[in-house]
Backbone bond lengths (Angstrom), bond angles and torsions (degrees), N, CA, C in turn:
res aa  C-N    CA-C-N  psi(-1)  N-CA   C-N-CA  omega(-1)  CA-C   N-CA-C  phi
1 M - - - 1.461 - - 1.520 110.67 -
2 D 1.336 115.66 -46.77 1.453 120.37 -179.69 1.526 110.73 -63.46
3 V 1.352 116.02 -38.63 1.456 119.75 -179.45 1.515 110.24 -64.16
4 G 1.350 115.24 -44.49 1.463 119.47 179.34 1.512 111.46 -61.34
5 E 1.325 117.42 -44.28 1.454 121.07 179.15 1.526 110.61 -62.44
6 G 1.355 116.01 -37.90 1.451 119.24 178.59 1.507 111.73 -62.96
7 R 1.332 116.19 -39.73 1.450 120.11 179.11 1.522 111.07 -64.25
8 V 1.318 116.17 -42.80 1.463 120.09 178.93 1.522 109.97 -62.08
9 T 1.316 116.68 -44.06 1.454 121.01 -179.90 1.529 110.82 -61.58
10 Q 1.311 116.58 -41.06 1.464 120.40 179.09 1.526 110.57 -65.88
11 A 1.325 117.04 -40.47 1.460 120.73 178.71 1.521 110.98 -65.30
12 E 1.322 115.57 -40.88 1.468 119.51 178.83 1.524 110.88 -66.03
13 R 1.344 115.51 -39.23 1.460 119.56 178.68 1.528 110.80 -63.76
14 R 1.321 116.29 -41.52 1.464 120.76 178.88 1.528 110.56 -64.64
15 A 1.329 116.35 -42.34 1.463 120.24 179.42 1.530 110.82 -64.94
16 R 1.317 117.02 -38.53 1.465 121.05 178.53 1.521 110.77 -65.03
17 T 1.324 116.46 -42.52 1.461 120.71 177.44 1.524 110.75 -62.14
18 R 1.310 115.97 -46.74 1.461 121.09 -179.62 1.532 110.78 -60.93
19 G 1.325 116.33 -44.22 1.458 120.34 179.67 1.516 112.35 -61.35
20 A 1.331 116.39 -43.79 1.464 120.06 -179.95 1.524 111.20 -64.64
21 L 1.324 116.99 -38.86 1.465 120.73 179.02 1.529 111.04 -68.04
22 L 1.323 117.90 -37.95 1.458 121.26 178.58 1.529 111.21 -65.43
23 V 1.322 116.47 -43.03 1.472 119.91 177.81 1.523 110.08 -62.74
24 S 1.318 116.74 -45.04 1.463 120.95 179.49 1.521 110.99 -62.49
25 A 1.321 116.83 -43.20 1.468 120.67 179.91 1.518 111.08 -65.85
26 A 1.326 117.08 -39.31 1.466 120.56 178.41 1.522 110.28 -60.60
27 R 1.307 116.46 -43.39 1.468 119.94 179.18 1.527 110.63 -67.03
28 G 1.325 116.16 -38.62 1.461 119.45 178.25 1.517 112.15 -65.59
29 L 1.323 116.82 -42.50 1.463 120.57 177.10 1.517 111.14 -64.03
30 S 1.323 115.92 -37.28 1.462 120.58 179.09 1.523 111.38 -63.78
31 R 1.324 116.02 -37.19 1.478 120.23 -177.27 1.527 113.26 -85.76
32 Y 1.331 116.84 -40.89 1.462 120.22 -168.12 1.527 114.68 -116.21
33 G 1.338 117.34 -13.31 1.454 119.24 -174.36 1.522 111.47 79.25
34 Y 1.315 114.95 179.67 1.464 120.75 -176.19 1.525 112.10 -73.24
35 G 1.331 116.73 -46.86 1.455 120.57 -174.62 1.514 113.46 -61.12
36 N 1.322 117.00 -34.61 1.469 121.20 -176.70 1.524 113.17 -99.45
37 L 1.323 116.70 7.70 1.460 119.42 179.80 1.525 109.81 -74.40
38 A 1.322 116.99 124.38 1.466 122.49 179.52 1.533 108.72 -104.29
39 L 1.314 116.37 118.28 1.459 119.89 -176.05 1.525 112.52 -63.95
40 E 1.318 116.44 -34.05 1.467 119.22 178.04 1.528 110.34 -62.40
41 Q 1.339 116.62 -40.03 1.459 120.60 179.02 1.524 111.10 -68.81
42 V 1.336 116.33 -38.37 1.469 120.28 176.64 1.518 109.91 -58.08
43 A 1.326 116.14 -47.77 1.461 120.39 -179.74 1.523 111.57 -63.89
44 R 1.340 116.15 -43.63 1.458 120.31 -178.71 1.532 111.07 -62.94
45 D 1.345 116.63 -44.07 1.462 119.73 -179.51 1.525 112.23 -65.50
46 A 1.327 116.17 -27.32 1.465 120.11 178.20 1.527 112.22 -83.59
47 G 1.335 116.33 -10.12 1.455 120.25 -179.71 1.521 113.77 89.47
48 Y 1.342 116.52 22.31 1.458 120.66 -178.60 1.530 110.54 -129.32
49 T 1.306 115.64 171.74 1.461 121.05 177.24 1.533 109.55 -87.62
50 R 1.330 115.35 164.33 1.454 119.69 175.88 1.527 110.64 -62.87
51 G 1.334 115.90 -33.62 1.460 119.91 177.61 1.521 111.91 -61.80
52 A 1.337 116.33 -38.26 1.461 119.94 178.24 1.527 110.42 -64.57
53 L 1.328 115.90 -36.12 1.465 119.80 178.42 1.529 110.10 -65.64
54 Y 1.332 117.01 -46.22 1.458 120.43 -178.81 1.533 112.14 -69.87
55 H 1.306 116.83 -17.30 1.453 119.39 174.25 1.533 110.61 -71.97
56 Q 1.340 115.70 -24.21 1.465 121.32 -178.46 1.533 112.90 -100.56
57 F 1.335 116.68 -34.16 1.464 121.53 -174.71 1.530 108.80 -134.11
58 K 1.331 116.42 137.66 1.462 118.82 -174.28 1.521 113.35 -76.90
59 D 1.347 118.45 -28.59 1.456 120.59 179.51 1.527 109.55 -164.75
60 K 1.317 117.43 -175.64 1.462 121.89 -176.20 1.520 111.91 -64.50
61 Q 1.329 116.13 -38.73 1.462 119.04 178.81 1.523 110.59 -63.45
62 D 1.312 116.89 -44.78 1.465 121.40 179.32 1.527 110.35 -60.62
63 L 1.320 117.10 -43.00 1.460 121.86 178.46 1.526 111.13 -63.19
64 T 1.318 117.02 -45.09 1.461 120.78 -177.57 1.523 111.62 -66.24
65 L 1.314 117.31 -41.75 1.460 120.69 176.05 1.531 110.21 -61.24
66 A 1.323 116.33 -39.78 1.463 120.22 178.30 1.528 110.75 -65.17
67 V 1.335 117.35 -37.14 1.460 120.76 177.77 1.525 110.60 -63.17
68 I 1.324 116.92 -46.11 1.466 120.27 -179.28 1.521 110.68 -60.73
69 R 1.320 116.37 -43.92 1.472 119.82 179.82 1.524 111.23 -68.05
70 W 1.320 116.25 -38.89 1.464 120.30 178.19 1.519 110.99 -63.69
71 I 1.322 117.69 -41.51 1.462 120.74 177.30 1.530 109.85 -62.02
72 G 1.328 116.50 -44.46 1.459 119.22 178.31 1.521 112.46 -60.48
73 E 1.323 116.75 -43.00 1.463 121.07 -178.68 1.530 111.66 -68.10
74 T 1.318 117.04 -45.87 1.468 119.35 -177.82 1.525 111.23 -71.73
75 W 1.341 117.88 -32.44 1.466 120.52 174.85 1.525 109.78 -61.95
76 L 1.315 116.44 -42.89 1.463 120.20 178.66 1.527 111.33 -64.35
77 Q 1.317 117.00 -32.45 1.463 120.56 179.79 1.522 112.14 -76.66
78 E 1.337 116.91 -38.09 1.457 120.91 -171.46 1.529 113.98 -96.36
79 V 1.314 117.22 -35.34 1.463 120.49 -173.82 1.522 112.22 -103.60
80 A 1.320 117.21 -47.05 1.464 120.97 -173.69 1.530 113.77 -56.09
81 P 1.341 120.48 -42.74 1.470 118.24 -179.31 1.527 113.20 -60.77
82 R 1.317 117.00 -35.51 1.462 120.02 178.24 1.522 110.59 -66.78
83 V 1.326 116.23 -38.58 1.459 120.82 178.39 1.524 110.21 -65.44
84 E 1.316 116.63 -44.87 1.459 121.55 -175.43 1.524 112.52 -70.77
85 R 1.334 117.87 -20.21 1.469 120.06 177.06 1.525 112.24 -75.71
86 E 1.328 117.14 -17.35 1.462 120.40 -179.28 1.529 109.76 -76.16
87 A 1.317 116.35 126.61 1.459 120.57 -178.80 1.516 112.34 -76.79
88 H 1.334 116.80 -28.15 1.460 120.80 -176.47 1.526 109.87 -102.11
89 P 1.340 119.05 134.18 1.464 120.65 -176.27 1.533 114.73 -63.29
90 V 1.324 118.53 -32.60 1.466 119.28 177.16 1.521 110.06 -67.28
91 A 1.323 116.08 -43.73 1.464 119.71 176.30 1.521 110.63 -60.63
92 A 1.335 116.46 -37.30 1.465 119.97 178.57 1.519 111.21 -64.64
93 L 1.330 117.97 -41.60 1.468 121.36 178.79 1.526 111.26 -63.04
94 L 1.323 116.83 -42.76 1.462 119.77 -179.27 1.526 111.25 -71.47
95 T 1.322 116.48 -35.15 1.466 120.30 175.33 1.518 110.56 -65.84
96 L 1.327 116.96 -38.39 1.463 121.03 175.87 1.518 110.35 -58.83
97 A 1.328 116.73 -46.19 1.469 120.35 -179.75 1.524 111.13 -62.97
98 R 1.310 115.95 -44.08 1.472 119.93 -180.00 1.524 110.99 -64.01
99 G 1.329 116.11 -46.82 1.456 120.09 -179.00 1.515 112.28 -65.15
100 H 1.331 116.73 -37.76 1.463 120.57 179.21 1.524 111.04 -64.12
101 A 1.328 116.37 -41.80 1.466 120.32 179.38 1.530 110.88 -61.32
102 V 1.322 116.14 -43.82 1.467 120.15 179.53 1.526 110.33 -67.72
103 Y 1.324 116.73 -41.96 1.462 120.60 -179.89 1.524 111.64 -59.57
104 C 1.323 116.70 -41.31 1.466 121.10 -176.13 1.527 113.00 -67.73
105 R 1.316 117.45 -14.54 1.463 119.71 179.20 1.519 111.92 -62.20
106 H 1.322 117.40 -31.93 1.468 118.88 -176.71 1.517 113.54 -111.04
107 T 1.338 118.09 1.31 1.459 118.66 178.44 1.522 113.02 -114.46
108 G 1.316 117.93 -16.59 1.452 120.42 -174.87 1.511 109.85 97.41
109 A 1.314 116.33 113.85 1.465 121.31 -171.74 1.523 113.02 -71.29
110 R 1.315 117.84 -24.59 1.462 120.16 -169.39 1.528 114.39 -94.40
111 V 1.320 118.71 1.48 1.466 119.98 -173.25 1.527 111.46 -56.00
112 A 1.327 116.86 -57.19 1.462 120.12 -175.65 1.519 111.45 -63.07
113 S 1.336 117.05 -46.34 1.464 120.60 -178.03 1.525 111.38 -63.68
114 A 1.332 116.81 -42.72 1.464 120.51 -179.30 1.526 110.89 -63.48
115 L 1.319 116.79 -44.13 1.462 119.79 -178.32 1.527 111.62 -71.10
116 R 1.328 117.96 -38.44 1.467 119.91 178.29 1.528 110.65 -62.65
117 L 1.320 116.49 -40.93 1.460 120.19 179.27 1.529 110.80 -68.59
118 E 1.321 116.43 -43.75 1.462 120.69 -175.94 1.533 112.29 -66.13
119 F 1.326 116.68 -34.31 1.458 119.79 -175.63 1.525 113.33 -106.49
120 S 1.325 116.03 13.12 1.462 120.19 -179.90 1.527 111.37 -57.21
121 G 1.319 116.57 127.35 1.459 121.05 177.63 1.513 115.14 78.82
122 Q 1.337 117.66 1.32 1.468 120.49 -178.65 1.524 110.84 -102.18
123 D 1.317 115.85 143.72 1.458 121.57 174.20 1.523 107.88 -90.79
124 H 1.335 114.89 85.29 1.461 121.02 -173.86 1.530 108.21 -137.00
125 P 1.323 118.42 141.78 1.468 120.51 -178.79 1.527 113.76 -55.46
126 V 1.338 117.82 -38.63 1.466 120.18 179.31 1.523 110.13 -66.50
127 G 1.334 116.71 -44.37 1.456 120.01 178.43 1.518 111.88 -62.13
128 Q 1.322 117.45 -40.56 1.462 121.35 179.20 1.524 110.81 -65.12
129 E 1.320 116.37 -41.00 1.467 120.50 -178.49 1.526 111.32 -66.59
130 I 1.314 116.90 -43.21 1.465 119.42 -177.76 1.521 110.57 -70.69
131 E 1.328 117.70 -33.75 1.467 119.88 177.73 1.531 110.81 -67.87
132 Q 1.306 116.68 -36.97 1.464 119.90 176.92 1.527 110.77 -63.81
133 A 1.335 116.21 -42.37 1.460 120.24 178.69 1.528 110.93 -65.03
134 Y 1.325 116.33 -41.82 1.463 121.51 178.89 1.526 110.34 -62.96
135 E 1.311 117.01 -42.57 1.465 121.43 -179.02 1.531 111.23 -63.44
136 K 1.322 117.01 -36.26 1.464 120.21 177.81 1.529 110.78 -62.01
137 L 1.333 117.20 -41.70 1.455 120.53 179.50 1.527 110.71 -67.74
138 V 1.328 117.36 -43.89 1.467 120.93 179.01 1.528 110.51 -62.06
139 T 1.322 117.19 -41.61 1.462 121.18 179.84 1.525 110.82 -64.48
140 R 1.321 117.28 -42.05 1.469 120.95 177.53 1.526 109.96 -59.07
141 C 1.329 116.61 -45.97 1.464 120.58 -179.23 1.525 111.55 -67.62
142 T 1.332 116.62 -37.16 1.467 120.28 177.62 1.517 111.08 -59.70
143 H 1.316 116.91 -45.39 1.466 120.71 -179.66 1.530 111.22 -63.67
144 L 1.325 117.52 -39.78 1.463 120.69 178.76 1.528 110.95 -66.92
145 I 1.310 116.97 -39.17 1.462 121.10 178.30 1.524 110.55 -64.80
146 E 1.308 116.36 -43.30 1.470 120.24 177.43 1.522 110.73 -60.81
147 A 1.333 116.69 -42.74 1.461 120.14 179.64 1.526 110.89 -65.69
148 A 1.335 116.99 -39.29 1.467 120.49 179.10 1.524 111.43 -65.57
149 R 1.315 116.98 -36.82 1.473 119.73 178.26 1.522 111.07 -69.96
150 R 1.310 116.68 -38.71 1.468 119.24 177.47 1.524 110.88 -62.24
151 A 1.343 115.68 -33.15 1.464 120.42 179.60 1.530 112.41 -82.11
152 G 1.340 117.08 -3.74 1.454 120.71 -179.09 1.517 113.75 76.01
153 A 1.337 117.04 17.08 1.461 121.09 -176.33 1.523 113.44 -92.96
154 L 1.336 116.94 -12.76 1.456 121.58 176.00 1.521 108.68 -125.21
155 P 1.326 117.73 144.04 1.462 120.08 179.15 1.527 111.23 -71.80
156 D 1.337 115.23 157.23 1.457 119.72 173.13 1.521 109.06 -65.19
157 G 1.325 115.60 159.35 1.457 119.39 -179.51 1.506 110.42 172.36
158 P 1.315 117.68 -139.98 1.470 121.32 -179.71 1.523 110.90 -60.66
159 P 1.329 117.09 160.26 1.469 119.80 175.43 1.531 110.79 -52.65
160 A 1.316 115.20 150.98 1.469 120.13 -174.67 1.528 111.87 -57.57
161 R 1.320 117.87 -41.40 1.466 119.56 -179.74 1.523 111.06 -66.42
162 T 1.331 116.72 -39.50 1.469 120.22 177.69 1.520 110.04 -60.91
163 L 1.326 116.14 -44.07 1.460 120.06 178.59 1.525 110.84 -65.59
164 A 1.330 116.62 -36.76 1.465 120.24 177.91 1.525 111.15 -64.30
165 L 1.325 117.13 -39.69 1.469 120.37 177.06 1.528 110.73 -62.06
166 A 1.335 116.25 -41.90 1.464 120.01 177.86 1.524 110.84 -66.58
167 F 1.323 116.64 -38.62 1.466 122.26 177.53 1.527 110.58 -59.10
168 V 1.335 116.11 -50.41 1.468 120.11 -179.47 1.529 110.71 -65.29
169 G 1.342 116.65 -36.72 1.462 119.28 177.05 1.519 112.16 -62.64
170 A 1.339 116.42 -44.96 1.468 120.27 177.80 1.527 110.81 -65.52
171 L 1.323 115.74 -38.45 1.458 121.40 178.59 1.522 110.95 -59.68
172 D 1.334 116.38 -55.34 1.461 120.63 -177.86 1.524 111.61 -66.17
173 G 1.328 116.30 -43.31 1.467 119.69 -177.18 1.509 113.01 -61.42
174 T 1.332 116.40 -43.16 1.468 119.62 -179.16 1.519 111.38 -70.23
175 V 1.331 116.71 -42.29 1.465 119.82 179.01 1.527 110.88 -61.34
176 I 1.322 116.92 -41.12 1.466 120.96 179.33 1.520 110.47 -66.28
177 A 1.322 116.83 -46.22 1.465 120.44 -177.31 1.519 112.47 -64.05
178 L 1.333 116.86 -30.51 1.465 120.81 -175.32 1.527 112.55 -107.56
179 A 1.322 117.30 20.33 1.464 120.40 178.81 1.524 110.33 -56.37
180 G 1.315 115.92 128.79 1.456 121.19 179.22 1.514 114.50 86.28
181 Q 1.311 118.10 -0.80 1.470 121.10 -177.72 1.528 110.54 -108.32
182 E 1.302 115.11 68.73 1.465 120.95 178.52 1.541 109.50 -80.96
183 P 1.317 119.94 144.72 1.471 129.64 -0.64 1.529 112.49 -91.96
184 Y 1.339 116.71 9.50 1.468 119.49 -174.18 1.518 112.03 -68.92
185 D 1.336 117.33 -25.42 1.455 119.06 176.93 1.523 110.53 -57.88
186 E 1.326 116.10 -46.39 1.464 121.24 -179.30 1.531 111.32 -68.14
187 L 1.323 116.38 -48.77 1.461 121.56 -177.35 1.525 112.14 -60.00
188 L 1.326 116.53 -49.16 1.459 120.16 -174.02 1.518 112.62 -78.95
189 T 1.332 117.87 -24.28 1.458 119.71 173.03 1.523 110.32 -64.35
190 V 1.322 116.65 -43.11 1.470 120.39 177.83 1.523 110.26 -62.74
191 R 1.318 117.64 -42.60 1.463 120.66 178.85 1.526 111.17 -63.74
192 A 1.329 116.47 -39.53 1.466 120.01 -178.62 1.527 111.44 -63.90
193 V 1.324 117.16 -46.15 1.465 118.68 -178.31 1.523 111.07 -72.86
194 A 1.338 116.71 -30.31 1.472 119.00 175.89 1.521 109.91 -60.70
195 G 1.325 116.71 -41.94 1.461 120.34 178.23 1.516 112.25 -62.82
196 V 1.325 117.34 -41.91 1.462 121.46 178.19 1.526 110.42 -60.86
197 L 1.317 116.59 -38.85 1.458 120.89 -178.14 1.525 113.07 -74.33
198 G 1.334 117.00 -8.53 1.453 119.80 -177.63 1.510 113.09 87.29
199 L 1.347 116.12 18.86 1.454 121.74 178.16 1.509 109.90 -98.13
200 D 1.310 116.84 153.62 1.454 120.42 170.77 1.526 107.37 -64.97
201 P 1.342 118.53 125.19 1.472 120.31 -174.91 1.527 113.95 -60.27
202 L 1.347 117.79 -23.16 1.465 120.07 -177.23 1.526 112.07 -97.44
203 S 1.332 117.21 -42.60 1.461 119.43 -177.27 1.518 112.44 -89.74
204 H 1.348 116.60 -20.89 1.463 123.27 -176.30 1.524 111.59 63.62
205 R 1.337 116.92 20.93 1.457 121.31 170.96 1.519 108.79 -95.14
206 P 1.340 117.73 158.12 1.461 118.80 175.30 1.516 111.51 -53.83
207 A 1.315 117.27 128.07 1.462 121.25 -175.66 1.519 110.42 -64.17
208 G 1.338 115.02 141.17 1.451 119.93 174.52 1.515 114.79 90.07
209 R 1.332 118.88 -3.35 1.456 119.52 177.21 1.524 109.69 -67.23
210 P 1.342 117.38 146.40 1.458 119.76 -179.55 1.519 113.61 -55.64
211 T 1.344 117.10 -34.18 1.468 118.82 -179.75 1.508 111.65 -63.98
212 D 1.333 117.72 -31.95 1.448 120.67 179.37 1.523 110.47 -67.07
213 Q 1.345 116.84 -29.97 1.445 120.49 -174.60 1.517 112.71 -88.00
214 T 1.354 116.45 -27.47 1.460 119.31 -172.31 1.494 113.11 -99.43
215 E 1.347 117.57 -23.75 1.451 118.83 -178.35 1.521 110.27 -70.70
216 A 1.327 116.02 140.30 1.451 121.70 178.33 1.503 108.20 -138.68
217 P 1.337 117.23 153.69 1.462 119.30 178.78 1.524 110.87 -58.31
218 S 1.299 117.31 138.80 1.459 120.23 179.20 1.506 110.43 -81.14
C-alpha cells in the first residue's frame, strides 16, 4: 500500500513539475519567441533547476512542441466545452472569443502569433505544429460561420473561411493588445469579433437590421 501511494505521489510530483515548466515556457515564448527563449530562465521562473527541465524535455524544440500541444489540450478542456454547449452558432462564436480571452490570461496571449511569425515559410517541426493548431481553430470557426449563415443569423459576405481568418485575426490581435487588462480584454475581444462577423458590437444582432434602428430603451 505504501509503495503504491509512493508511486502515485511521485507521478503527481512529476506532473506538477511538468505543468509548471510548460506554463513558464509558454510565457517565455509569448514574450521572447523561440529564438530568444532561454531554458535556464524558463526553469528559474517555474521554480526549478535547469536539470529538472532536461529531465522532462530533451531540448528547446521538444519543450516548445510540448507547449503547443499542451495549449491545444488545455484549450479543448477549458474553452471548447463552453462553445459546444451553445445551441446557436453565433452564440458559440462569441463564447469562443470570450473563453479564448480568459484562457490566454494564464498561458500567454502571444505564443501562437509569435511562433507563426517566427517560423513563417520555414520547414521546421515547430512551425508545422503551430500551423496545424492554427488551422484547427480556423476550421472550427469556419464551420460555425457556415452554420450561422444557414440559420440566417449572419449576413452574406466574404467566403466563410475568409471570414474565419479575419475572426481569428481580430481575436488574437485584441487579446494580445489588451493582455493584463482585465476585464476589458474579455469584453472588447467579444466586441471586436462581433464587428468582424457583421454584428452590432453591443446588441450582437446583424448590423443594419430595422430592429436595431427602431428599438429604444423603455
